[in-house]
C-alpha positions in Angstrom: -0.2 19.5 -7.9 0.5 17.1 -5.3 4.6 18.6 -4.0 5.4 17.9 -0.6 7.5 14.8 1.6 5.5 11.7 2.7 6.9 9.9 5.2 4.1 7.2 6.1 2.2 4.9 4.0 -1.5 6.7 5.3 -0.5 9.9 4.5 0.9 8.8 0.3 -2.7 7.6 0.1 -4.5 10.7 1.2 -2.8 12.4 -0.9 -3.5 10.0 -4.3 -6.6 10.4 -3.5 -6.4 14.0 -3.5 -6.6 12.8 -6.7 -9.4 11.4 -7.4 -11.7 11.0 -10.5 -13.9 14.5 -10.0 -10.7 16.0 -10.6 -10.2 17.0 -15.0 -7.1 16.2 -15.5 -6.4 16.7 -19.6 -4.6 19.7 -18.9 -1.3 17.7 -18.5 0.4 15.2 -21.0 1.7 12.0 -18.0 1.3 11.7 -14.4 4.8 11.0 -12.9 5.9 10.3 -9.5 9.4 9.8 -7.8 9.6 8.1 -4.5 12.9 7.9 -2.3 12.2 4.8 0.9 13.0 1.2 1.8 12.4 -2.4 0.3 13.1 -6.0 0.2 12.5 -9.1 -2.3 10.1 -11.4 -0.1 10.3 -15.2 -1.1 8.3 -17.8 0.0 8.3 -21.1 -1.3 4.9 -23.6 -1.1 5.4 -27.6 -2.4 2.0 -28.1 -3.9 0.8 -31.6 -3.7 1.0 -32.5 -7.2 4.1 -32.0 -7.3 8.1 -32.5 -5.8 9.7 -29.5 -6.5 8.4 -26.2 -5.0 7.5 -23.3 -6.3 8.5 -20.1 -5.6 6.5 -16.8 -5.1 8.7 -12.7 -4.8 6.9 -10.0 -4.4 8.9 -7.0 -4.1 8.0 -4.6 -0.5 8.2 -1.2 0.2 8.0 0.4 3.1 6.8 3.6 4.7 6.9 4.5 7.7 4.1 2.3 9.4 3.9 0.2 6.8 5.5 -2.3 4.7 3.7 -2.1 1.3 4.0 -2.8 -2.8 4.1 -0.3 -5.7 1.2 -2.4 -7.2 -1.5 -0.3 -3.8 0.1 3.3 -5.2 -0.9 2.8 -8.8 -3.9 1.5 -8.0 -5.7 4.8 -7.9 -4.6 6.1 -11.5 -6.4 2.3 -13.5 -8.6 4.2 -16.0 -12.0 3.5 -14.1 -10.9 5.2 -10.9 -9.0 8.2 -12.2 -10.2 8.7 -15.8 -8.7 11.9 -17.8 -5.2 9.8 -17.3 -6.9 7.4 -18.7 -4.0 6.6 -21.7 -1.6 8.8 -20.5 1.7 7.7 -19.2 1.8 7.3 -16.0 5.8 7.0 -14.5 7.5 5.4 -11.4 10.2 6.6 -10.4 11.4 4.2 -6.9 15.2 4.3 -5.9 15.1 1.3 -3.2 
């Protein structure tokens, strides 16, 4: 179990690495992560050669003291192949932006 504040993305990913596949999470019903940070929605337009209308790509980015990152970057360590003892259990991410 991890408690405490993480101001940098490097520190947060290091703490998540502590919840690696070697730990047994069978006694827990779910995983909950609460993040208070800043973020924004980035929009990019691209015009493919075969189309006259641009394709719009958007992604939501969160910011830490040292890096910008996507929420998917935080969810990866808890996927079933990386953390089997949390497989099939709810993983709740609350993000206050």
